[in-house]
C-alpha positions in Angstrom: 11.5 -39.3 -22.4 14.1 -36.7 -21.1 12.5 -33.8 -22.6 9.0 -34.9 -20.5 11.1 -35.2 -17.2 12.8 -31.8 -17.7 9.6 -30.5 -18.3 8.6 -32.3 -14.6 11.3 -30.6 -12.9 11.3 -27.4 -14.2 7.5 -27.2 -13.2 7.9 -28.8 -9.4 10.9 -26.6 -9.3 8.7 -23.5 -10.1 6.0 -24.8 -7.9 8.3 -25.7 -4.8 9.9 -22.0 -4.9 6.5 -19.9 -5.6 5.2 -21.9 -2.5 8.4 -21.2 -0.7 9.2 -17.7 -0.8 9.3 -17.1 2.6 5.2 -17.2 2.5 5.2 -19.3 5.2 6.5 -16.5 7.7 4.3 -13.3 8.4 7.5 -11.3 9.8 9.8 -12.5 6.2 7.2 -11.5 4.2 6.6 -8.2 5.5 10.3 -7.7 5.8 10.3 -8.8 1.8 7.2 -5.8 1.3 9.5 -3.2 2.8 12.5 -4.0 0.7 10.4 -3.7 -2.3 8.6 -0.9 -1.8 12.1 0.6 -0.4 13.3 -0.2 -4.2 10.0 1.4 -5.3 9.6 -2.4 -6.7 6.0 -2.0 -7.0 5.8 -5.5 -9.2 7.6 -7.1 -6.2 5.3 -5.8 -3.5 2.0 -6.9 -5.5 3.4 -10.2 -5.2 3.2 -10.0 -1.2 -0.1 -8.3 -0.7 -3.0 -9.9 -0.9 -5.4 -9.7 -3.9 -7.2 -6.8 -2.6 -4.4 -4.7 -2.2 -4.4 -3.9 -6.1 -5.9 -0.7 -6.0 -3.6 0.9 -3.7 -0.6 -0.7 -5.2 -1.9 1.0 -8.1 -2.5 4.0 -6.5 1.3 4.0 -5.4 3.0 3.1 -8.4 0.9 6.1 -10.3 1.7 8.9 -7.5 5.9 7.2 -8.0 5.7 7.6 -11.4 4.1 11.4 -11.7 7.2 11.9 -9.2 10.0 9.9 -9.8 12.1 11.8 -8.3 10.4 11.4 -4.6 12.1 9.6 -1.9 10.0 9.1 0.3 9.0 5.9 -0.6 12.8 5.0 0.1 12.9 6.7 3.6 9.6 5.7 4.4 10.2 1.5 4.4 13.8 1.7 4.8 14.3 -1.4 7.5 17.1 0.1 8.7 15.4 2.5 10.3 12.6 -0.3 11.5 12.2 -2.5 14.2 9.9 -5.4 13.3 8.1 -7.3 16.3 6.8 -10.5 16.8 3.6 -12.0 14.9 0.7 -12.5 16.7 -1.3 -15.2 14.6 -4.8 -15.8 15.0 -6.1 -18.0 12.5 -5.5 -16.9 8.8 -4.8 -13.0 10.2 -1.3 -12.2 11.9 -0.2 -9.0 13.4 3.1 -7.1 13.8 3.7 -4.0 15.3 7.1 -2.2 13.2 8.1 1.0 14.8 10.6 3.8 13.7 13.7 3.9 15.6 13.9 7.2 15.7 10.6 8.7 16.5 9.5 5.2 18.4 5.9 5.6 16.6 4.6 2.0 16.1 2.0 0.4 12.9 0.9 -2.2 13.6 0.3 -4.3 10.1 -2.1 -7.0 9.1 -1.2 -10.4 6.9 -3.6 -12.9 5.8 -3.4 -16.5 4.2 -4.3 -16.3 1.3 -3.8 -19.3 -1.3 -1.6 -20.9 1.9 0.7 -18.1 1.9 0.8 -14.9 4.6 0.2 -11.6 2.2 0.6 -8.3 3.4 -2.6 -6.9 3.4 -2.4 -3.1 1.8 -5.9 -2.4 0.9 -7.8 0.9 1.8 -10.0 -1.3 4.8 -6.3 -2.0 6.0 -5.1 1.1 5.9 -8.0 2.6 7.5 -8.2 0.5 10.2 -4.3 1.5 10.7 -5.2 4.9 10.8 -7.9 4.6 12.9 -5.7 3.2 15.7 -3.2 5.8 15.4 -5.8 8.3 16.0 -6.8 6.4 18.7 -3.6 6.6 20.3 -3.3 10.5 20.0 -6.8 10.7 22.1 -9.0 11.5 18.6 -11.7 10.0 18.4 -12.9 9.0 15.1 -16.3 8.5 15.3 -16.9 12.0 16.6 -14.2 13.5 13.8 -16.4 11.8 11.0 -19.6 12.9 12.4 -18.8 16.2 12.5 -17.2 16.1 9.2 -20.6 14.6 7.4 -22.7 17.6 9.3 -20.5 20.1 7.2 -21.0 18.4 4.3 -24.7 18.6 5.0 -24.1 22.3 5.0 -22.0 22.6 1.9 -23.8 23.7 -1.2 -23.2 21.0 -3.6 -24.1 23.4 -6.8 -21.5 25.9 -5.7 -18.6 22.8 -5.1 -19.7 21.5 -8.8 -19.1 24.8 -10.1 -15.8 25.4 -8.3 -15.2 21.7 -10.2 -16.0 23.0 -13.4 -14.0 26.1 -13.0 -11.1 24.1 -12.4 -11.3 21.3 -14.8 -11.7 24.5 -17.8 -8.4 25.6 -15.6 -6.3 22.5 -15.9 -8.1 22.1 -19.5 -6.4 25.4 -20.4 -3.4 24.5 -18.8 -2.8 21.2 -20.8 -3.4 23.6 -24.3 -0.7 25.6 -23.3 1.8 22.9 -22.9 1.1 21.2 -25.9 1.6 24.4 -27.8 4.7 25.0 -26.4 5.5 21.2 -27.0 4.9 21.9 -30.5 6.9 25.0 -30.6 
């Protein structure tokens, strides 16, 4: 009987703490996300982001592994250099403005309710929307820019692009083989 009670106590504590880890306050969740990212703790950041954010975090984690001494993540998410605005909640979506103190630059981060808790939307669409907002602030019409890029792509010779990619891959393979030879010495 004691084992059953102990098991129930542990299980209920786990449920209580997993549901009550700041998920009720979007600003607290975003703050925790910034903490995790500044420490390059992608595992902790994953717990604070939407399911759609997985691929973006996977790419960031891969980048961090490729250049482990890079300090950009530490600086980019350093909360001491940021001012967090108040959340603007509209149903299951919240937007929080985060302003860099030194430059005054602000970005609007989106959070979404997922499983009853607020999660940071760190997916491709959210990142694209943030970029589009910044372009609009800078007086750049994203539709025109995309249209121009598409026009340039129409004129691109795909055969020469493919040939260039193949040559690049051959050069990369050659360099990889040379590195392997050097490692085996």
